[in-house]
N, C-alpha and C positions, 0 to 999 in steps of 0.2 A: 543506151536507153532505146535508141532507134531499133536496135536488133530485137529487143523485147516486143516493141510495138509492131514491128513488121512481121512478127510471127516466126522469127528465126528459131530453128529447132535446136540450136546450140546454146540454149540458155540454162545449162545445168548449174551455173553459178548465180542464178537469180536469188535474191535475199529470201523470198518466201519459200523457195524450194529448199534452201539451206536450213531454214528454221524448221520446216516440216521434217526434214531428215533428222535433225537433232531431236525433235520431239518424238519421232518414231523410234529412234535409237534408245532414248532414255526410257520410253514407255515399255519397249520390248524388254529392256533389262530389268525394269521394276525398281531400280535404285533412284530414278529421278523423282518419283512420287515420294519415296521415303526421304529423299534429300529436301524436297519442298516442305514436307511435314515437319522435319527436324528444324528447318530454317524458320518456319512459322512458330514452332514451340519456343525456339530461342528468342525470336522477336517478342513474343508474349512475355517471356521472362525478363527481357531487357526493359520493356515498358513497365512491368510490375515493379522491378527494382527501382526504376526512375521515379515512379509514384511514391514508393516507400521513402526513397531518399529525399524527395521534395517535402513529404510530410515531416520527416525528421528535421530537415533544415528549417521548416516553418516553426516547429516546436522549439527548436534551439533559439531561433530569432526572437520568439515570443518570450522565452525565459530570459534571454539577454536584455530585452527591452524592459521587462518587469524589474530586473535587478538594477538597471540604470534608473528607473523611476523611483525605486525604493531608496537608492542612495541619494538621489536629488531631494526627495521628500525629507529624508533624515537630515541632510545639510540645512535645508530651509527651516526645519523644526528647531534645530540647534540655534540658528540665527534668530528666529522668532523668540525662543526662550531667553536668549541673551538680551535682546532689545526690550522684552516685556519685563524682565526681572530687574535689570540695572541700567537699561539703556535710556534713550531720550524720551520714551513714552511714559516713564514712571511719574513725572510731574502731571501729565494728563490723567494718568490712572488715579492718582491720589485726589486730583480735583474732581474727577467723576465720582469717586467714592464719597467724598464730602457732600457733593450735590445730591447724591442718592440718599444718604443718611438724612439730610435736611428735609427732603421731600417725604420720606417715610415718617419722620417725626411730625410733620405738618398733617399728614393723613391720619395719624393716630390721634392727634389733638382734635381734628374735625370729627372723628368717630366718637370720641368721648363727649364732645359737645352735643352731637346729634343722636346719640344712642337712645336717650329717654324719649325724644320725639318720635323716632322710628318705631320703638316698641309701642308707644301710644297709638300711632296711626295703624299699626298692624292689628292691635286689639280692637280698635274701633271698627275696623272693617270686618273682623270676625264676628263681632256682636251685632252689627247692622245687617239683619237678614230681612229681606223683603218677602213677605208671605203672600202677596197679592198674585192672583193668576192673570197672566196677560190676556188681553182682549182677544187676540188671535187664537189663543188656545181654547178659550171659552167658545168661540164661534165654531172652531173645527170639531169640538166635542158635541156641540148642539147639532151640527150637520150629521155627525156620525150616528147619533142616537135618534135622529128625526124630530128634534124639537124645534 
């Protein structure tokens, strides 16, 4: 290193000079640029193939996950159908059905009792028509026509 800094003229092995010679040799032959372009093209192809491969792997993983979800859902549906049809919740289901039927029959009875009253109220409201003109309307009309 000292010989380079001291200005020694025997520095023909200096790294920058070696690199310069290599560049000049490859540029003069014309194959260096072609090699670089070919390497760049190959690198672009490798990157493109990697992207495509990644996309394919992601699609496959998604398909596998969906298949797993579908199988799990089918298993749970079978378990639910078994428990709802003949399992431990059948007593609860029949109790709920009975309670619902009782409430429906009570509502129908109340409807039958109050049906005539409801029709009477609706007819009375239809026939009660107030034909009087509100005071505010009379005043605004009088102002409008200057009375």
